[in-house]
C-alpha positions in Angstrom: -114.1 96.5 99.5 -111.2 98.1 101.1 -109.7 97.0 104.2 -106.4 97.9 105.9 -105.3 94.2 106.6 -106.9 90.9 108.1 -107.4 90.0 111.5 -108.8 86.9 113.3 -108.1 87.8 117.2 -110.2 90.7 118.1 -108.0 91.8 120.7 -105.2 92.5 118.1 -107.7 95.1 115.6 -106.1 97.8 113.5 -108.2 100.7 112.0 -110.3 99.5 109.2 -109.2 95.6 109.4 -111.6 93.1 108.0 -112.3 90.8 110.9 -112.4 87.2 110.0 -114.4 84.6 112.6 -112.4 81.7 112.9 -114.3 78.6 114.6 -112.2 75.8 116.4 -112.5 73.1 119.0 -112.5 75.5 122.1 -113.6 78.8 120.6 -116.2 80.6 118.1 -115.3 83.8 116.8 -118.4 84.8 115.9 -119.1 85.5 119.2 -116.4 88.4 119.0 -117.4 90.1 115.8 -119.0 92.9 117.7 -116.3 93.2 120.1 -113.8 93.3 116.8 -116.1 96.1 114.9 -116.1 98.1 118.4 -112.2 98.0 118.3 -111.7 99.9 114.8 -112.5 96.8 112.5 -114.6 98.0 108.9 -116.0 95.1 108.7 -116.5 91.3 110.4 -117.1 87.8 108.2 -119.3 86.0 110.5 -120.7 82.4 109.6 -123.8 82.2 112.2 -126.6 84.5 111.2 -127.8 85.0 114.6 -124.6 87.1 115.4 -125.5 89.5 112.3 -126.4 92.6 113.4 -126.3 95.3 110.6 -124.3 95.7 107.1 -120.8 95.6 108.6 -121.5 91.8 109.3 -121.0 89.8 105.9 -122.7 86.4 106.4 -120.8 83.8 104.5 -121.3 79.9 104.6 -117.7 78.8 106.2 -115.7 81.6 107.2 -112.4 79.6 106.9 -113.1 78.5 103.3 -113.8 82.3 102.5 -110.5 83.4 104.4 -108.6 80.7 101.9 -110.7 81.8 98.9 -109.9 85.3 99.7 -106.2 84.5 99.9 -106.2 82.9 96.9 -108.1 85.8 94.8 -105.2 88.3 96.5 -102.9 86.2 95.9 -104.2 86.1 91.7 -104.4 90.5 92.0 -100.8 91.0 92.7 -97.9 90.7 90.0 -95.9 88.8 92.5 -93.5 85.9 92.3 -94.1 83.1 95.3 -91.8 80.3 96.3 -93.2 77.7 98.1 -90.9 75.6 100.6 -92.1 72.3 102.9 -89.9 69.4 104.2 -89.5 67.3 107.6 -87.0 69.7 109.1 -85.7 73.0 108.4 -88.6 74.8 107.0 -88.6 78.0 109.1 -84.3 78.5 109.4 -84.4 78.1 105.3 -87.4 80.3 104.6 -85.6 82.9 107.0 -82.1 82.4 105.4 -83.9 82.7 101.8 -85.7 85.9 102.8 -82.4 87.3 104.2 -80.6 86.4 100.9 -83.0 88.0 98.2 -84.3 91.3 100.4 -80.7 91.9 99.4 -82.3 93.0 96.0 -85.8 92.7 96.2 -89.1 93.8 98.4 -89.6 90.4 100.0 -91.9 89.2 102.3 -92.2 86.2 104.2 -94.4 83.7 106.3 -94.1 85.3 109.8 -93.0 82.4 112.5 -94.5 79.6 111.7 -97.8 80.3 110.3 -97.6 77.6 107.8 -100.9 75.9 108.3 -104.6 75.8 106.6 -104.8 79.6 108.7 -101.1 80.8 108.5 -101.0 80.2 104.3 -103.7 82.2 103.7 -103.0 85.1 106.4 -99.3 84.9 105.1 -100.4 85.9 101.6 -103.0 88.2 102.5 -100.1 90.6 104.2 -98.3 90.7 100.5 -99.3 93.4 99.2 -98.8 96.0 95.7 -95.0 96.9 97.1 -94.0 93.0 97.7 -91.7 91.4 94.6 -91.3 88.3 96.3 -93.4 86.2 98.6 -91.8 83.2 100.9 -94.6 81.0 101.9 -93.7 78.3 104.3 -96.5 74.8 104.1 -96.5 72.6 107.0 -98.6 69.4 107.3 -99.2 66.1 109.2 -101.5 64.3 106.9 -101.8 63.5 103.1 -103.4 66.1 100.5 -102.5 68.9 103.0 -99.9 70.4 100.7 -102.0 69.9 98.1 -104.5 72.0 99.2 -102.1 74.9 100.3 -100.5 75.0 97.0 -103.7 75.3 95.8 -104.3 78.6 97.5 -101.1 80.0 97.2 -100.0 79.0 93.7 -96.7 78.7 94.1 -93.9 79.3 91.2 -91.1 77.7 92.6 -91.1 75.6 95.3 -88.3 73.4 97.9 -88.9 70.2 99.8 -86.0 70.8 102.5 -85.9 66.8 103.3 -87.9 63.8 103.6 -87.8 62.9 107.7 -89.2 61.2 110.1 -92.1 63.5 111.2 -95.8 63.2 112.1 -95.5 59.8 111.2 -98.3 59.2 112.6 -100.6 61.4 110.7 -99.1 60.8 107.5 -99.0 56.7 108.2 -95.1 55.9 108.0 -92.1 57.3 106.2 -93.1 56.5 102.9 -96.2 58.4 103.6 -94.4 61.6 104.7 -92.4 61.1 101.4 -96.2 61.0 99.4 -97.5 64.1 101.1 -94.6 66.1 100.9 -94.1 65.4 97.5 -97.6 67.0 96.8 -95.4 69.8 95.9 -93.1 68.3 93.6 -97.0 67.3 91.4 -97.9 70.7 91.6 -94.8 72.2 90.1 -94.8 69.3 87.4 -98.5 69.9 86.5 -98.3 73.8 86.5 -94.6 73.8 84.6 -93.7 75.8 87.3 -90.0 75.0 88.8 -88.1 73.2 91.8 -85.1 73.9 93.4 -83.7 70.8 93.8 -80.6 69.2 96.0 -79.2 66.5 93.8 -77.1 64.9 97.0 -80.4 64.5 98.4 -81.5 61.1 96.2 -85.1 61.0 96.6 -85.3 64.8 95.6 -83.2 64.0 92.4 -85.5 61.2 91.5 -88.3 63.0 92.0 -88.0 65.9 90.1 -86.7 64.1 87.1 -89.1 65.5 84.8 -89.7 68.9 86.4 -88.0 72.2 85.6 -85.2 72.4 87.9 -82.8 74.4 89.5 -80.1 72.7 91.3 -77.3 72.4 93.9 -75.2 69.7 95.4 -71.5 69.1 96.7 -68.6 69.1 94.0 -70.9 68.7 91.1 -70.4 70.8 88.1 -73.4 70.4 86.2 -75.7 71.7 89.2 -76.4 75.5 89.1 -74.7 75.9 92.2 -71.7 73.8 93.3 -70.7 73.9 97.3 -67.1 73.4 96.9 -66.7 72.7 100.6 -68.7 72.6 104.1 -67.1 72.7 107.8 -68.5 73.1 110.8 -67.0 73.6 114.5 -69.7 74.4 115.6 -70.6 77.0 113.1 -71.1 75.9 109.4 -69.0 77.5 106.9 -69.6 76.9 103.5 -67.5 77.6 100.2 -69.0 78.3 96.5 -67.8 80.5 93.6 -64.4 80.9 95.6 -66.6 83.0 98.2 -66.6 81.8 101.8 -69.6 82.1 104.1 -69.2 81.8 107.7 -73.2 81.3 109.1 -74.2 81.8 112.6 -75.9 78.3 112.5 -75.3 75.6 114.5 -74.5 71.8 112.7 -73.8 70.0 109.3 -78.0 69.4 109.0 -78.3 73.3 108.5 -75.9 73.0 105.4 -78.6 72.6 103.0 -80.6 75.4 104.0 -77.8 77.7 103.5 -77.4 76.2 100.2 -80.6 76.5 99.0 -80.8 80.2 99.8 -77.5 80.6 98.2 -79.2 78.9 95.1 -82.3 80.6 95.1 -80.3 84.0 95.4 -78.3 83.2 92.6 -81.2 82.1 90.3 -82.5 85.6 91.1 -79.3 87.7 90.1 -78.5 88.7 93.7 -74.9 89.2 94.0 -72.5 86.7 95.9 -71.3 89.7 97.7 -74.6 90.2 98.7 -75.5 86.6 99.1 -72.8 86.0 101.8 -74.0 89.6 103.4 -78.0 87.9 103.7 -76.6 85.0 105.4 -73.7 85.9 107.6 -75.7 88.6 109.0 -78.6 86.3 109.9 -78.7 85.2 113.7 -81.2 82.9 114.6 -83.3 83.9 118.0 -85.9 81.4 117.8 -84.8 78.4 119.9 -83.3 76.6 116.6 -80.1 76.0 116.3 -79.1 79.1 118.6 -75.6 78.9 120.2 -76.1 80.8 123.8 -73.1 81.5 126.2 -74.0 81.5 129.9 -72.0 81.8 132.9 -69.0 79.5 131.7 -71.4 77.4 129.6 -71.7 77.2 125.9 -75.3 75.4 124.6 -76.8 74.8 121.7 -80.5 75.1 122.0 -82.2 73.8 119.4 -85.8 73.3 121.2 -88.4 74.4 119.0 -89.3 70.9 117.6 -87.8 67.2 117.6 -88.3 64.1 115.4 -85.8 60.9 114.8 -84.5 63.0 111.6 -83.7 66.3 113.3 -82.5 64.7 116.8 -79.9 62.2 115.2 -78.7 65.1 112.7 -78.3 67.2 116.3 -76.8 64.4 118.0 -74.2 63.3 114.6 -73.4 67.2 114.8 -72.9 67.3 118.4 -71.1 63.8 118.7 -68.2 65.2 116.2 -67.9 68.2 117.8 -64.1 69.0 119.8 -65.0 69.8 123.3 -64.9 69.0 126.7 -67.4 68.2 129.3 -70.3 67.7 126.9 -74.2 67.0 128.5 -77.0 66.2 125.8 -80.2 67.2 127.8 -83.2 65.5 125.5 -87.0 65.5 125.3 -89.7 63.1 124.3 -90.3 63.5 120.7 -94.2 63.8 119.8 -96.3 62.6 116.7 -94.7 59.2 116.3 -98.0 56.8 116.4 -96.9 53.6 116.6 -93.2 54.0 115.8 -93.1 56.1 118.7 -91.4 53.4 121.0 -89.2 51.8 118.3 -87.5 55.6 117.5 -87.2 56.8 120.9 -85.5 53.4 121.6 -83.0 53.8 118.7 -82.3 57.1 120.0 -80.8 56.1 123.2 -79.0 53.2 121.1 -77.4 55.7 119.1 -76.0 57.4 122.3 -75.0 54.0 124.1 -71.5 54.5 122.9 -70.7 58.0 123.8 -69.2 57.5 127.2 -67.9 61.2 127.3 -71.3 62.8 127.1 -73.8 62.9 130.0 -77.3 62.0 128.8 -80.3 63.3 130.1 -83.5 61.8 128.6 -86.7 63.7 129.6 -90.7 62.5 129.3 -93.0 59.2 129.1 -91.7 58.2 125.9 -88.0 57.9 126.9 -88.0 56.6 130.6 -90.0 53.6 128.6 -86.9 52.5 127.5 -84.7 53.2 131.0 -81.9 51.8 131.5 -82.3 49.5 135.0 -79.0 51.2 136.2 -79.4 54.4 134.6 -80.9 57.8 137.2 -80.8 59.9 133.6 -84.0 58.9 132.9 -87.0 61.4 134.4 -90.8 60.3 133.7 -92.6 62.7 135.0 -92.4 66.8 134.6 -89.5 69.2 133.8 -89.4 69.7 138.1 -87.9 66.1 138.6 -85.0 66.9 136.0 -84.9 70.6 137.1 -84.0 69.1 140.6 -81.7 66.5 140.0 -79.4 69.0 137.1 -79.2 71.8 139.6 -77.9 69.5 142.0 -75.1 68.5 139.8 -73.3 71.9 139.2 -72.9 72.9 135.5 -69.2 74.5 134.8 -67.3 74.7 131.9 -69.9 72.7 130.2 -70.9 72.3 126.3 -74.7 71.4 126.4 -77.4 70.5 123.6 -80.7 71.0 124.7 -83.2 69.4 122.0 -86.9 68.0 122.4 -90.5 68.4 120.6 -92.1 72.2 121.3 -94.2 70.3 124.2 -91.6 69.9 126.6 -90.5 73.5 126.6 -86.8 72.1 127.0 -85.3 76.2 126.7 -86.5 76.5 130.6 -83.5 74.8 130.7 -81.7 77.8 130.0 -82.7 79.0 133.4 -80.8 76.7 136.0 -77.7 76.1 133.8 
């Protein structure tokens, strides 16, 4: 059976697509299978017999399970190298950087956006075709065994874990649970005799990969496959290796290892230093992640795609050391922290307490629960209350950091700066 691609939305059908009728808490794709065929799909995979009308409907026991098995089958039909990556922070940026480097030499495809879950990974694999030489698959998780399952689908030849941070603590069951869950990638690589890309400056990565084939990078260590000789940021990250200087368009020291991983993978696959430099220097973030924006007389670090205690601490640490005047930090609640939410929000407030040269705005009920009685910079209810207060204080010639969880939608601040 041949098709032109996979679709899961009956409104976004290309001619001869294979429509997969997925189900969720608030939708049933089976109901839209006929519409998908009318819109040009060749076949529709369904799992409820009452929607089967003719031979164009393929009835299966479970459409999600079928999608995953189809993706795994497709992966094994292609003569392709798969690089899998996960981690608490920096997955999507690292994926984009690796793609920017490898595409200088190879026909490379990667996860689109953040389609990195039990549905997104199969769809990513099914987007690869016979012309694809290297595929980069981002894998996200918020509970144990999820990375194990995704590895089983995409079967990576190489793997990289960006870091182990305080993300999805509620689902993973705390910090140790995060480490255990993310390390399921290492377990897959070890069992299948595949290779891990390892930052040897990260003690956890270094320890957990001792018995795995490794491609390593690190600062000032000649034993590494790639030795990074210098890292600077003010505010953009600049990195030196092999007497090559890379001036990136990425904000913050926390992005240095994302760049380093891309350099390491590029060199392993024979991309020249000059092309690595070109790929990285021409990558410009445009997805609310570490963007530097200039608007009116202000400069803004927009990092509002997501937030957890680790990424928030990294962003603030970087922001504090920048030599800029009139600094303002606009921080939104961090989600999915479970029982550790209260403590982690308090820690962030405490971390900011002694920065007397920065004006802080804390937005959301979790930050508000730790409001200082003398502070009027905490906003409990909606973005609108912050908007009213912020608009009344004219902001000129300032340097702003905007960071919060995706649900806070703090990119709206750009409309009032």
